[in-house]
N, CA, C and O of each residue as an XYZ file, in Angstrom:
392
protein
N       0.808     -1.118     -0.028
C       0.006      0.049      0.037
C       0.857      1.303      0.015
O       1.766      1.462      0.829
N       0.550      2.218     -0.946
C       1.336      3.374     -0.947
C       0.474      4.540     -0.419
O      -0.657      4.755     -0.855
N       1.081      5.304      0.570
C       0.403      6.492      1.117
C       1.149      7.696      0.711
O       2.351      7.744      0.971
N       0.580      8.664      0.109
C       1.224      9.986     -0.172
C       0.536     11.062      0.704
O      -0.687     11.139      0.817
N       1.388     11.859      1.296
C       0.884     13.039      1.991
C       1.490     14.234      1.334
O       2.664     14.583      1.461
N       0.506     14.872      0.567
C       0.849     16.120     -0.189
C       0.758     17.327      0.776
O      -0.250     17.496      1.462
N       1.760     18.118      0.820
C       1.644     19.358      1.680
C       2.509     20.470      1.139
O       3.251     20.274      0.176
N       2.421     21.621      1.741
C       3.266     22.799      1.454
C       4.099     23.063      2.659
O       3.661     22.758      3.768
N       5.278     23.613      2.515
C       6.120     23.938      3.550
C       5.533     24.992      4.523
O       5.046     26.026      4.066
N       5.570     24.743      5.900
C       4.965     25.654      6.850
C       3.584     25.274      7.204
O       3.003     25.904      8.088
N       2.941     24.182      6.515
C       1.516     23.820      6.931
C       1.547     23.282      8.311
O       2.315     22.365      8.600
N       0.683     23.855      9.239
C       0.716     23.426     10.667
C       0.047     22.025     10.802
O       0.114     21.418     11.871
N      -0.556     21.546      9.786
C      -1.157     20.224      9.979
C      -0.437     19.166      9.244
O      -0.913     18.032      9.207
N       0.708     19.460      8.638
C       1.445     18.311      7.935
C       2.050     17.413      8.943
O       1.793     16.215      8.833
N       2.784     17.792      9.869
C       3.344     16.836     10.877
C       2.484     16.138     11.621
O       2.715     14.945     11.818
N       1.326     16.762     12.172
C       0.282     15.907     12.870
C      -0.259     14.846     12.042
O      -0.470     13.721     12.496
N      -0.523     15.220     10.675
C      -1.138     14.214      9.841
C      -0.111     13.150      9.638
O      -0.568     12.012      9.738
N       1.191     13.241      9.374
C       2.056     12.201      9.145
C       2.065     11.350     10.409
O       2.117     10.125     10.301
N       2.017     11.942     11.604
C       2.138     11.231     12.904
C       0.774     10.359     12.941
O       0.825      9.197     13.345
N      -0.385     10.906     12.536
C      -1.573     10.186     12.651
C      -1.573      8.992     11.627
O      -2.049      7.900     11.940
N      -1.032      9.234     10.413
C      -1.021      8.127      9.501
C      -0.100      7.069      9.999
O      -0.463      5.896      9.916
N       1.076      7.377     10.517
C       1.985      6.310     11.076
C       1.344      5.558     12.260
O       1.515      4.344     12.376
N       0.649      6.227     13.092
C      -0.010      5.563     14.247
C      -1.068      4.622     13.784
O      -1.180      3.500     14.278
N      -1.898      5.101     12.776
C      -3.072      4.239     12.319
C      -2.468      3.038     11.591
O      -2.959      1.922     11.759
N      -1.412      3.233     10.781
C      -0.816      2.061     10.051
C      -0.283      1.098     11.101
O      -0.451     -0.109     10.927
N       0.379      1.574     12.233
C       0.798      0.586     13.180
C      -0.236     -0.051     13.922
O      -0.105     -1.224     14.271
N      -1.312      0.654     14.211
C      -2.416      0.041     14.994
C      -3.069     -1.087     14.161
O      -3.448     -2.141     14.672
N      -3.177     -0.797     12.850
C      -3.839     -1.777     11.892
C      -2.947     -2.820     11.511
O      -3.435     -3.862     11.073
N      -1.656     -2.691     11.615
C      -0.636     -3.581     11.147
C      -0.556     -3.709      9.633
O      -0.188     -4.749      9.088
N      -0.915     -2.615      8.978
C      -0.922     -2.575      7.464
C       0.427     -2.356      6.975
O       1.106     -1.442      7.442
N       0.901     -3.195      5.991
C       2.145     -2.834      5.380
C       2.019     -1.720      4.415
O       1.231     -1.812      3.474
N       2.765     -0.660      4.601
C       2.604      0.555      3.779
C       3.833      1.314      3.731
O       4.638      1.292      4.662
N       4.010      2.027      2.610
C       5.139      3.019      2.566
C       4.467      4.393      2.550
O       3.402      4.589      1.965
N       5.135      5.328      3.215
C       4.564      6.711      3.236
C       5.556      7.639      2.540
O       6.746      7.579      2.850
N       5.131      8.472      1.639
C       5.891      9.369      0.800
C       5.197     10.821      1.106
O       3.996     11.052      0.961
N       6.106     11.679      1.521
C       5.652     13.060      1.834
C       6.052     13.847      0.533
O       7.220     13.864      0.144
N       5.139     14.432     -0.057
C       5.330     15.132     -1.312
C       5.141     16.612     -1.188
O       4.007     17.051     -1.000
N       6.176     17.413     -1.280
C       6.013     18.929     -1.004
C       5.441     19.512     -2.384
O       5.910     19.152     -3.464
N       4.513     20.335     -2.285
C       3.873     20.983     -3.399
C       4.479     22.445     -3.357
O       4.302     23.194     -2.396
N       5.193     22.779     -4.457
C       5.887     24.015     -4.466
C       5.524     24.966     -5.508
O       6.037     26.085     -5.492
N       4.650     24.618     -6.458
C       4.408     25.557     -7.588
C       2.955     25.359     -8.023
O       2.332     24.352     -7.687
N       2.411     26.346     -8.787
C       1.012     26.230     -9.397
C       0.971     24.979    -10.281
O      -0.031     24.268    -10.350
N       2.133     24.736    -10.973
C       2.160     23.449    -11.818
C       1.974     22.231    -10.952
O       1.230     21.344    -11.371
N       2.535     22.105     -9.862
C       2.410     21.034     -8.893
C       1.021     20.849     -8.516
O       0.499     19.734     -8.503
N       0.349     22.028     -8.176
C      -1.043     21.982     -7.720
C      -1.894     21.391     -8.778
O      -2.700     20.533     -8.418
N      -1.841     21.694     -9.934
C      -2.749     21.159    -11.051
C      -2.306     19.627    -11.336
O      -3.135     18.721    -11.419
N      -0.939     19.439    -11.475
C      -0.519     17.969    -11.744
C      -0.901     16.987    -10.784
O      -1.269     15.854    -11.096
N      -0.802     17.477     -9.442
C      -1.115     16.550     -8.371
C      -2.535     16.500     -7.940
O      -2.889     15.674     -7.100
N      -3.423     17.401     -8.510
C      -4.734     17.580     -8.172
C      -4.840     17.923     -6.594
O      -5.633     17.348     -5.849
N      -4.032     18.830     -6.220
C      -3.839     19.270     -4.883
C      -4.998     20.031     -4.213
O      -5.254     21.181     -4.569
N      -5.689     19.424     -3.268
C      -6.892     20.084     -2.735
C      -6.686     20.873     -1.474
O      -7.644     21.300     -0.830
N      -5.335     21.082     -1.092
C      -4.964     21.771     -0.021
C      -4.014     20.940      0.948
O      -3.946     19.715      0.841
N      -3.372     21.561      1.783
C      -2.482     20.929      2.672
C      -3.039     20.634      4.025
O      -3.619     21.497      4.683
N      -2.850     19.344      4.458
C      -2.339     18.196      3.758
C      -3.420     17.364      3.111
O      -4.539     17.247      3.609
N      -3.027     16.760      1.922
C      -3.904     15.865      1.239
C      -3.325     14.474      1.361
O      -2.147     14.270      1.067
N      -4.127     13.510      1.788
C      -3.682     12.181      1.936
C      -4.228     11.192      0.879
O      -5.440     11.005      0.774
N      -3.348     10.578      0.119
C      -3.864      9.613     -0.928
C      -3.383      8.254     -0.520
O      -2.267      8.115     -0.019
N      -4.172      7.281     -0.717
C      -3.893      5.858     -0.509
C      -4.073      5.178     -1.869
O      -5.150      5.117     -2.463
N      -2.966      4.698     -2.282
C      -2.789      4.141     -3.741
C      -3.366      5.085     -4.831
O      -4.019      4.674     -5.790
N      -3.075      6.357     -4.601
C      -3.493      7.435     -5.601
C      -4.957      7.918     -5.377
O      -5.473      8.724     -6.151
N      -5.596      7.420     -4.329
C      -6.921      7.894     -4.194
C      -7.116      8.666     -2.891
O      -6.588      8.297     -1.842
N      -7.922      9.796     -2.993
C      -8.106     10.670     -1.754
C      -8.783      9.872     -0.704
O      -9.726      9.135     -0.993
N      -8.344      9.992      0.486
C      -9.007      9.299      1.606
C     -10.449      9.844      1.946
O     -11.256      9.155      2.569
N     -10.718     11.074      1.518
C     -12.015     11.584      1.752
C     -12.977     11.352      0.600
O     -12.844     12.040     -0.412
N     -13.979     10.393      0.676
C     -14.700      9.994     -0.444
C     -15.364     11.182     -1.076
O     -15.447     11.192     -2.304
N     -15.876     12.243     -0.343
C     -16.603     13.297     -0.791
C     -15.708     14.192     -1.759
O     -16.213     14.911     -2.622
N     -14.434     14.094     -1.557
C     -13.482     14.951     -2.311
C     -12.919     14.401     -3.561
O     -12.149     15.074     -4.246
N     -13.274     13.208     -3.881
C     -12.678     12.460     -4.955
C     -13.000     12.975     -6.285
O     -12.262     12.720     -7.237
N     -14.094     13.710     -6.414
C     -14.497     14.305     -7.764
C     -14.272     15.806     -7.804
O     -14.600     16.452     -8.799
N     -13.709     16.380     -6.720
C     -13.445     17.730     -6.700
C     -12.367     18.212     -7.744
O     -11.429     17.486     -8.075
N     -12.548     19.412     -8.216
C     -11.499     19.935     -9.177
C     -11.084     21.353     -8.804
O     -10.503     22.068     -9.620
N     -11.377     21.757     -7.585
C     -11.029     23.091     -7.101
C      -9.610     23.073     -6.409
O      -9.441     23.320     -5.215
N      -8.576     22.740     -7.337
C      -7.300     22.545     -6.759
C      -6.719     23.940     -6.406
O      -6.909     24.912     -7.137
N      -5.987     24.000     -5.232
C      -5.439     25.217     -4.770
C      -4.311     25.025     -3.806
O      -4.214     23.991     -3.144
N      -3.431     26.046     -3.719
C      -2.345     26.026     -2.867
C      -2.860     26.747     -1.548
O      -2.678     27.949     -1.353
N      -3.489     25.946     -0.700
C      -4.159     26.466      0.506
C      -4.118     25.409      1.537
O      -3.607     24.312      1.311
N      -4.694     25.755      2.754
C      -4.842     24.828      3.748
C      -6.084     23.960      3.369
O      -7.011     24.412      2.696
N      -6.044     22.771      3.813
C      -7.246     21.862      3.514
C      -8.046     21.632      4.723
O      -7.551     21.493      5.842
N      -9.387     21.594      4.440
C     -10.366     21.334      5.593
C     -11.061     20.010      5.270
O     -11.718     19.872      4.238
N     -10.900     19.048      6.170
C     -11.567     17.736      5.985
C     -13.016     17.876      6.402
O     -13.318     18.432      7.458
N     -13.880     17.388      5.599
C     -15.411     17.502      5.902
C     -15.748     18.888      6.457
O     -16.719     19.016      7.204
N     -14.983     19.925      6.120
C     -15.492     21.171      6.465
C     -15.210     21.469      7.911
O     -15.604     22.525      8.405
N     -14.562     20.603      8.588
C     -14.473     20.700     10.124
C     -13.108     20.916     10.705
O     -12.882     21.646     11.670
N     -12.181     20.198     10.015
C     -10.825     20.180     10.587
C      -9.755     20.197      9.556
O      -9.993     19.779      8.423
N      -8.552     20.674      9.900
C      -7.420     20.696      8.992
C      -6.672     19.299      9.013
O      -5.734     19.061      8.252
N      -7.136     18.431      9.903
C      -6.589     17.051      9.931
C      -7.678     15.998      9.462
O      -8.853     16.156      9.792
N      -7.302     14.995      8.741
C      -8.222     14.004      8.569
C      -8.604     13.235      9.774
O      -7.777     13.138     10.681
N      -9.739     12.691      9.881
C     -10.175     11.992     11.129
C      -9.520     10.633     11.037
O      -9.196     10.109      9.972
N      -9.342     10.074     12.296
C      -8.791      8.726     12.334
C      -9.746      7.647     11.729
O      -9.286      6.641     11.189
N     -11.087      7.879     11.833
C     -11.967      6.993     11.148
C     -11.907      7.035      9.652
O     -11.993      6.010      8.976
N     -11.760      8.219      9.148
C     -11.627      8.372      7.659
C     -10.420      7.642      7.204
O     -10.453      6.967      6.176
N      -9.257      7.764      8.001
C      -8.056      7.211      7.541
C      -8.112      5.641      7.614
O      -7.670      4.906      6.732
N      -8.692      5.236      8.738
C      -8.832      3.678      8.960
C      -9.696      3.180      7.814
O      -9.328      2.162      7.227
N     -10.765      3.775      7.453
C     -11.551      3.342      6.350
C     -10.815      3.254      5.024
O     -11.032      2.327      4.244
N      -9.992      4.170      4.787
C      -9.277      4.184      3.504
C      -8.104      3.118      3.482
O      -7.597      2.752      2.421
N      -7.750      2.696      4.586
C      -6.627      1.699      4.711
C      -7.131      0.189      4.804
O      -6.369     -0.776      4.735
N      -8.452      0.111      4.961
C      -8.945     -1.253      5.009
C      -8.936     -1.912      3.557
O      -9.228     -1.230      2.575
N      -8.600     -3.221      3.452
C      -8.457     -3.863      2.176
C      -9.781     -4.018      1.549
O      -9.882     -4.548      0.442
């Protein structure tokens, strides 16, 4: 399983999201690699379909089902389910289930 965490430098939710992903992976015992991908340019935003920092992808798919068809890519902070800058543990766990 490949997990990508897209972020921009200085994002306050980047490190807490990485820590959350590592903890959930360990709790579930899921074999996975984590790649942190820094978004640095408008070209990156479009190419990576960046919905804001941090964006978590599992095998190339956004962990937030409601966001998978969005096209409002931007170099901005991300809000998950409109409530938090961090994905929820439940959302992450659901995305990591086989």
